[in-house]
C-alpha positions in Angstrom: 0.0 0.0 0.0 1.5 3.3 -1.1 1.3 6.1 1.5 1.8 9.8 1.1 2.0 12.3 4.0 1.1 15.9 3.2 2.6 18.8 5.2 1.0 22.1 4.3 2.1 24.2 7.2 5.3 24.7 9.1 3.6 23.8 12.4 1.3 20.9 13.4 -2.3 21.9 14.0 -3.9 25.3 14.6 -3.4 27.5 17.7 0.0 28.3 19.2 2.6 28.3 16.5 5.5 27.6 18.9 3.7 24.5 20.2 2.8 23.5 16.6 6.4 23.6 15.6 7.3 21.3 18.6 4.5 19.0 17.7 5.5 18.7 14.1 9.1 17.9 15.2 7.8 15.2 17.6 5.7 13.8 14.8 8.5 13.6 12.3 11.0 12.1 14.8 8.5 9.4 15.9 7.8 8.7 12.2 11.5 8.5 11.6 11.8 5.9 14.4 8.8 4.0 13.2 9.1 0.6 11.4 6.3 1.6 9.0 7.2 4.6 6.8 5.4 6.6 4.1 6.6 6.4 0.6 6.7 10.1 0.2 6.3 13.3 2.2 4.9 16.2 0.1 5.4 19.8 1.4 3.4 22.7 0.1 2.4 26.2 1.2 4.4 27.2 4.3 5.2 23.5 4.8 8.1 23.9 2.4 9.9 26.0 5.1 10.6 22.8 7.1 12.9 21.7 4.2 15.0 24.9 4.3 18.2 25.9 6.1 17.5 26.7 9.7 14.5 24.4 10.1 14.2 22.7 13.5 13.2 19.4 11.9 16.0 18.9 9.3 17.4 16.0 11.3 14.2 14.1 11.1 13.7 14.9 7.4 17.3 13.8 6.6 16.8 10.6 8.6 13.6 9.8 6.8 15.2 10.5 3.4 18.1 8.2 4.3 15.5 5.5 5.1 14.1 5.8 1.6 11.2 8.3 2.1 11.0 10.6 -0.9 10.6 14.2 0.2 9.2 16.7 -2.3 8.3 20.3 -2.3 5.9 22.4 -4.3 8.1 24.6 -6.6 5.6 27.5 -6.7 5.7 27.5 -2.9 9.5 27.5 -2.8 9.5 30.5 -5.1 6.8 32.3 -3.1 8.8 32.0 0.1 12.0 32.8 -1.8 13.7 29.5 -0.6 15.3 28.5 -3.9 18.8 28.4 -2.5 17.8 27.3 1.0 16.3 23.8 0.5 18.5 21.4 2.4 16.6 18.1 1.9 14.3 16.6 -0.7 13.6 17.9 -4.1 11.5 20.5 -6.0 8.4 19.2 -7.7 5.3 20.7 -9.3 1.5 20.5 -8.8 1.2 18.0 -11.7 3.3 15.5 -9.8 1.6 16.3 -6.5 -1.8 15.7 -8.0 -0.6 12.5 -9.6 0.7 11.1 -6.3 -2.5 12.1 -4.4 -4.7 10.5 -7.0 -2.7 7.2 -7.4 -1.6 6.4 -3.8 -3.7 4.2 -1.6 -3.5 6.4 1.4 -2.9 10.2 1.6 -2.6 11.6 5.1 -2.6 15.4 5.7 -1.0 16.6 9.0 
């Protein structure tokens, strides 16, 4: 079963952003330690910021990538946030590929 995780914000949930950043970090680190991993993590909107230099979750993203999880980012979002030279992990993608993944994978989880 192919699984995709969508991250569309730089924090987990709504409310206090500082708490949300901690929660996203905890989620990604627990996922990294998990035996069952997604096939891909897709970041869009401000979620692309977690892939950039200075992100508090780069360790987890690098670890997930090393375990074979593909990490992709919306290119339009990278450009919008002017992160073109700051992406530290994963690769740039486009909405065509994101739609294709979302429509063809068995499970798509938005966090």
